[in-house]
Residue frames relative to the residue before (quaternion, step in Angstrom):
aa qw qx qy qz dx dy dz
M 1.0000 0.0000 0.0000 0.0000 0.00 0.00 0.00
K 0.2970 -0.7238 0.5961 0.1805 3.55 -0.99 0.93
L 0.0107 0.8164 -0.5694 0.0959 3.54 -0.59 1.24
V 0.0526 -0.7464 0.6618 0.0462 3.56 -1.21 0.67
I 0.1823 -0.7777 0.5954 0.0864 3.58 -0.92 0.96
L 0.1017 -0.8181 0.5659 0.0028 3.55 -0.70 1.15
D 0.4177 -0.6001 0.6125 0.3004 3.49 -1.30 0.54
R 0.4415 -0.6988 0.4854 0.2848 3.62 -1.15 0.35
D 0.7959 0.3030 -0.1675 0.4967 3.60 0.20 -1.30
G 0.7979 0.2279 -0.2078 0.5180 3.55 -0.71 1.14
T 0.7115 0.3760 -0.2412 0.5424 3.57 1.29 -0.22
I 0.7668 0.2527 -0.1336 0.5748 3.58 0.85 -1.02
N 0.8055 0.1142 -0.0231 0.5810 3.57 0.93 -0.95
A 0.6586 -0.4931 0.3882 0.4152 3.54 -1.30 0.38
D 0.2981 -0.7490 0.5698 0.1600 3.55 -1.11 0.76
S 0.1171 -0.7730 0.6185 0.0791 3.55 -1.31 0.26
D 0.4907 -0.6463 0.4929 0.3139 3.58 -1.03 0.76
Q 0.6639 0.4660 -0.2954 0.5047 3.61 1.28 -0.33
F 0.5444 -0.6376 0.3723 0.3982 3.60 1.33 0.27
I 0.3844 -0.6506 0.6007 0.2610 3.51 -1.29 0.52
K 0.0678 -0.8753 0.4772 -0.0405 3.57 -0.26 1.32
S 0.7955 0.1838 -0.0878 0.5708 3.60 1.22 -0.21
P 0.6481 -0.5039 0.3811 0.4252 3.58 -1.23 0.30
E 0.6141 0.5558 -0.3515 0.4363 3.61 1.07 -0.66
E 0.6912 0.4592 -0.2707 0.4880 3.59 1.09 -0.71
W 0.5952 0.5546 -0.3651 0.4527 3.59 1.23 -0.34
V 0.1051 0.7953 -0.5798 0.1426 3.57 -0.28 1.31
P 0.3941 -0.7410 0.4834 0.2490 3.61 -0.59 1.07
I 0.4803 -0.6159 0.5414 0.3112 3.53 -1.19 0.67
A 0.5978 -0.5895 0.4022 0.3652 3.59 -0.96 0.86
G 0.8366 0.2037 -0.1765 0.4769 3.55 -0.86 1.05
S 0.5379 0.6604 -0.4091 0.3273 3.61 1.18 -0.30
L 0.6778 0.4767 -0.3096 0.4664 3.60 0.91 -0.81
E 0.6151 0.5294 -0.3360 0.4780 3.56 1.07 -0.71
A 0.6250 0.5433 -0.3303 0.4529 3.58 1.05 -0.79
I 0.6496 0.5010 -0.3189 0.4748 3.60 0.93 -0.86
A 0.6429 0.5141 -0.3230 0.4670 3.59 0.96 -0.85
S 0.6410 0.5180 -0.3225 0.4655 3.60 1.00 -0.77
L 0.6251 0.5195 -0.3361 0.4758 3.59 1.02 -0.77
N 0.6481 0.5186 -0.3155 0.4599 3.59 0.90 -0.92
Q 0.6858 0.4984 -0.2878 0.4455 3.56 0.85 -0.97
A 0.6718 0.4577 -0.2874 0.5066 3.57 1.24 -0.46
G 0.6439 -0.5724 0.3083 0.4033 3.59 1.28 0.23
Y 0.5201 0.6329 -0.4224 0.3879 3.59 1.24 0.19
R 0.2876 -0.6898 0.6333 0.2008 3.52 -1.17 0.71
V 0.1929 -0.7973 0.5678 0.0684 3.57 -0.80 1.04
V 0.0478 -0.7817 0.6212 -0.0286 3.54 -0.90 1.07
V 0.2778 -0.7520 0.5765 0.1583 3.57 -1.11 0.71
A 0.0695 -0.7487 0.6584 0.0335 3.57 -1.11 0.85
S 0.0980 0.8439 -0.5057 0.1501 3.58 -0.35 1.25
N 0.3530 -0.6678 0.6094 0.2409 3.54 -1.08 0.80
Q 0.0024 0.7922 -0.6095 0.0308 3.58 -0.88 0.97
S 0.0253 0.8532 -0.5186 0.0489 3.56 0.71 1.13
G 0.4570 0.6752 -0.4561 0.3568 3.60 1.22 -0.11
I 0.5905 0.5485 -0.3626 0.4680 3.57 1.19 -0.54
G 0.6999 0.4720 -0.2633 0.4669 3.57 0.82 -1.01
R 0.6712 0.4809 -0.2852 0.4868 3.56 1.17 -0.58
G 0.4775 -0.6894 0.4241 0.3419 3.58 1.28 -0.14
L 0.4210 0.7255 -0.4558 0.2979 3.62 1.19 0.39
F 0.7824 -0.0434 0.0143 0.6211 3.57 1.23 -0.49
E 0.4875 -0.6716 0.4939 0.2595 3.53 -1.30 0.50
M 0.6859 -0.4530 0.3727 0.4306 3.55 -1.34 0.19
S 0.6143 0.5605 -0.3575 0.4250 3.59 1.00 -0.74
A 0.6429 0.5055 -0.3241 0.4756 3.61 1.04 -0.72
L 0.6367 0.5135 -0.3314 0.4701 3.60 0.99 -0.79
N 0.6495 0.5124 -0.3113 0.4678 3.58 0.94 -0.87
A 0.6505 0.5132 -0.3128 0.4644 3.59 1.00 -0.80
M 0.6148 0.5305 -0.3437 0.4717 3.61 1.06 -0.72
H 0.6916 0.4746 -0.2831 0.4651 3.56 0.89 -0.93
E 0.6026 0.5430 -0.3521 0.4670 3.58 1.09 -0.65
K 0.6243 0.5243 -0.3295 0.4763 3.59 1.03 -0.79
M 0.6528 0.5074 -0.3087 0.4703 3.59 0.96 -0.88
Y 0.6604 0.5167 -0.3117 0.4468 3.61 0.87 -0.95
K 0.6785 0.4939 -0.2951 0.4567 3.59 0.90 -0.92
A 0.6539 0.5042 -0.3146 0.4682 3.58 0.96 -0.85
L 0.6497 0.5076 -0.3131 0.4714 3.59 1.02 -0.77
A 0.6407 0.5462 -0.3287 0.4278 3.57 0.92 -0.90
K 0.6245 0.5462 -0.3387 0.4438 3.60 1.05 -0.72
M 0.7265 0.4008 -0.2232 0.5116 3.57 1.21 -0.53
G 0.5454 -0.6217 0.3974 0.3977 3.56 1.28 0.06
G 0.5612 0.6045 -0.3780 0.4205 3.57 1.22 0.49
R 0.0860 -0.7986 0.5953 0.0204 3.49 -1.29 0.35
V 0.2055 -0.6984 0.6673 0.1575 3.54 -1.21 0.68
E 0.4519 -0.7236 0.4600 0.2461 3.56 -0.68 1.14
A 0.7828 -0.1485 0.1506 0.5852 3.56 0.94 -0.91
V 0.2455 -0.7214 0.6244 0.1716 3.54 -1.28 0.50
F 0.1134 -0.7560 0.6435 0.0390 3.55 -0.75 1.13
F 0.0573 0.8244 -0.5591 0.0677 3.58 -0.73 1.00
C 0.3168 -0.7028 0.6057 0.1972 3.50 -1.32 0.54
P 0.2353 -0.8033 0.5322 0.1269 3.61 -0.62 1.09
H 0.5524 0.6751 -0.3537 0.3377 3.57 1.32 -0.18
T 0.4250 -0.6404 0.5652 0.2997 3.53 -1.35 0.26
A 0.6840 -0.4706 0.3490 0.4346 3.57 -1.25 0.25
A 0.6240 0.5687 -0.3336 0.4193 3.60 1.06 -0.76
D 0.6064 0.5782 -0.3557 0.4142 3.62 1.16 -0.50
N 0.2083 -0.8243 0.5021 0.1584 3.59 1.25 -0.40
C 0.2214 0.7915 -0.5288 0.2118 3.57 0.92 0.99
D 0.5471 -0.6084 0.4583 0.3472 3.57 -1.30 0.04
C 0.6737 0.5365 -0.2981 0.4116 3.59 1.22 -0.34
R 0.5786 0.5909 -0.3934 0.4016 3.61 1.16 -0.34
K 0.4158 -0.6904 0.5323 0.2589 3.55 -0.73 1.08
P 0.5069 -0.0396 -0.8610 -0.0090 1.79 -2.07 1.37
K 0.4501 0.6391 -0.5028 0.3690 3.64 1.13 0.17
S 0.4803 -0.7376 0.4219 0.2172 3.56 -1.10 0.66
G 0.2924 0.8063 -0.4815 0.1805 3.62 1.21 0.24
L 0.6475 0.5076 -0.3341 0.4599 3.61 0.93 -0.82
F 0.6649 0.5036 -0.3014 0.4621 3.57 0.99 -0.83
Q 0.6225 0.5200 -0.3377 0.4776 3.58 1.07 -0.68
E 0.6226 0.5308 -0.3335 0.4684 3.60 1.06 -0.74
I 0.6340 0.5287 -0.3244 0.4619 3.57 1.00 -0.85
A 0.6541 0.5169 -0.3122 0.4555 3.58 0.90 -0.96
E 0.6732 0.4905 -0.2963 0.4674 3.59 0.93 -0.89
R 0.6732 0.5136 -0.3061 0.4350 3.60 0.82 -0.98
F 0.7761 0.3407 -0.1801 0.4992 3.58 0.91 -0.90
G 0.4015 -0.7532 0.4474 0.2672 3.58 1.30 -0.02
V 0.5528 0.6005 -0.3891 0.4271 3.57 1.02 0.85
E 0.4404 -0.5964 0.5876 0.3243 3.49 -1.39 0.30
L 0.3503 -0.7639 0.5024 0.2034 3.59 -0.97 0.75
K 0.3793 0.7253 -0.4935 0.2940 3.59 1.24 0.09
G 0.8296 0.1878 -0.1716 0.4971 3.54 -0.75 1.12
V 0.5160 0.6277 -0.4291 0.3946 3.62 1.25 -0.10
P 0.4105 -0.7075 0.5068 0.2723 3.62 -0.82 0.89
T 0.0580 -0.7496 0.6574 0.0498 3.53 -1.12 0.80
V 0.1540 -0.8093 0.5665 0.0200 3.54 -0.86 1.06
G 0.1900 0.7824 -0.5750 0.1453 3.56 -0.85 0.99
D 0.4662 -0.6840 0.4936 0.2669 3.53 -1.35 0.15
S 0.7410 0.3461 -0.2279 0.5284 3.62 1.23 0.03
L 0.6577 -0.5244 0.3731 0.3915 3.53 -1.23 0.51
R 0.6632 0.5192 -0.3277 0.4279 3.60 0.91 -0.83
D 0.5718 0.5678 -0.3829 0.4518 3.61 1.13 -0.57
L 0.7057 0.4711 -0.2575 0.4624 3.54 0.87 -1.03
E 0.6474 0.5357 -0.3214 0.4366 3.59 0.93 -0.89
A 0.6380 0.5335 -0.3333 0.4441 3.59 0.95 -0.84
G 0.6903 0.4751 -0.2756 0.4710 3.57 0.96 -0.84
V 0.6464 0.5320 -0.3200 0.4435 3.57 0.94 -0.91
A 0.6021 0.5919 -0.3499 0.4058 3.60 1.08 -0.74
V 0.7580 0.3162 -0.1881 0.5386 3.61 1.18 -0.51
G 0.6885 -0.5321 0.2669 0.4142 3.59 1.23 0.42
C 0.4305 0.6953 -0.4730 0.3277 3.60 1.24 0.16
V 0.4230 -0.6598 0.5575 0.2737 3.55 -1.29 0.43
P 0.3290 -0.8039 0.4659 0.1686 3.62 -0.56 1.17
H 0.0290 -0.7636 0.6449 -0.0112 3.54 -1.10 0.90
L 0.1754 -0.7820 0.5938 0.0717 3.57 -0.73 1.13
V 0.1977 -0.7515 0.6155 0.1319 3.56 -1.04 0.82
R 0.4476 -0.7019 0.4980 0.2428 3.55 -1.16 0.72
T 0.4935 0.5988 -0.4647 0.4266 3.59 1.12 0.64
G 0.7696 0.3238 -0.2299 0.5001 3.60 -1.23 0.19
K 0.8110 -0.1911 0.1858 0.5208 3.56 -0.80 -1.10
G 0.3466 0.8001 -0.4444 0.2055 3.58 1.31 -0.03
P 0.6730 0.4885 -0.3272 0.4488 3.64 0.79 -0.86
R 0.6535 0.4958 -0.3145 0.4777 3.62 0.98 -0.82
T 0.6347 0.5319 -0.3246 0.4570 3.58 1.00 -0.84
L 0.6610 0.5053 -0.2969 0.4686 3.57 0.92 -0.90
E 0.6537 0.5265 -0.3038 0.4507 3.57 0.97 -0.88
K 0.6616 0.5088 -0.3037 0.4595 3.60 0.99 -0.84
G 0.3063 -0.7760 0.4992 0.2340 3.57 1.09 -0.66
G 0.6056 0.5784 -0.4137 0.3571 3.55 -1.29 -0.34
L 0.3027 0.7699 -0.5108 0.2339 3.58 1.17 0.50
P 0.5927 -0.5615 0.4213 0.3949 3.60 -1.10 0.55
P 0.5979 -0.5693 0.4122 0.3855 3.59 -1.07 0.66
G 0.8050 0.2882 -0.2191 0.4700 3.54 -1.05 0.82
T 0.4010 0.7174 -0.4852 0.2986 3.61 1.24 0.10
Q 0.2364 -0.7294 0.6275 0.1357 3.55 -0.96 0.97
V 0.2098 -0.7745 0.5860 0.1134 3.58 -1.05 0.79
H 0.0571 -0.7940 0.6047 -0.0250 3.56 -0.91 1.04
D 0.6033 -0.5777 0.4019 0.3753 3.58 -1.14 0.58
D 0.7816 -0.1379 0.1370 0.5927 3.59 0.98 -0.86
L 0.7381 -0.4044 0.2889 0.4564 3.57 -1.30 -0.02
A 0.6156 0.5421 -0.3479 0.4541 3.59 1.05 -0.70
A 0.6579 0.4985 -0.3098 0.4718 3.61 0.96 -0.83
F 0.6126 0.5296 -0.3452 0.4745 3.60 1.02 -0.76
T 0.6684 0.5146 -0.3032 0.4434 3.58 0.87 -0.98
R 0.6366 0.5116 -0.3297 0.4735 3.59 0.94 -0.84
W 0.6455 0.5208 -0.3134 0.4624 3.57 0.97 -0.90
L 0.6855 0.4934 -0.2955 0.4464 3.60 0.79 -1.02
L 0.6931 0.4749 -0.2877 0.4596 3.57 0.85 -0.93
A 0.6146 0.5232 -0.3513 0.4744 3.61 1.15 -0.49
Q 0.6260 0.5371 -0.3308 0.4585 3.60 1.16 -0.60
H 0.7895 0.1756 -0.0501 0.5859 3.54 1.09 -0.81
P 0.0604 -0.8388 0.5396 0.0390 3.60 0.48 1.14
Q 0.4373 -0.6754 0.5324 0.2630 3.50 -1.14 0.75
H 0.2792 -0.7509 0.5734 0.1716 3.55 -0.94 0.85
P 0.3493 -0.7490 0.5141 0.2296 3.59 -0.49 1.13
Q 0.5197 -0.6242 0.4850 0.3241 3.53 -1.14 0.69
R 0.2477 -0.7530 0.5900 0.1536 3.56 -0.91 0.91
P 0.4825 -0.6440 0.4866 0.3400 3.54 -1.00 0.68
P 0.5653 -0.5999 0.4204 0.3791 3.59 -1.01 0.67
T 0.4372 -0.6802 0.5191 0.2769 3.54 -1.08 0.73
P 0.4988 -0.6813 0.4434 0.3006 3.59 -0.96 0.85
């Protein structure tokens, strides 16, 4: 199975230091939804792994998170794209859970749900903790320069082998160039 694991805020949609708390605040980054559709069309299954501590902080309810994801699903569907599943951590750092990135619990859940090893699976995010969570289970890290990406790049300390891309669309172009699709040729008479 060809799989790509994406962070949400700052990778697919614009991020905010005040959290994305409603469907109105959920605004896709230019080209990100088209990039997901391109991945799907090339045979990739796309999954999201996202920290959503705004729930644990009482900033928004599960219904608001579900509404944000419904907005994302509908916008993707119009472009022929799809996110297979959204795995999220609702906890705050104080909860010391296993699912909050940089811990790898969300990635372990993805591996179990899809019955796959994650070694070599690309994971794309805008923060160090996104990359660390994936690397802990064998994913290949990709940093985007959207959201917190510029600050993350400036701080340094990225996992070895991290590829850096301008945005999700640039990552997608890079990935698809690495694994070009071979069109089916009609049989020769």
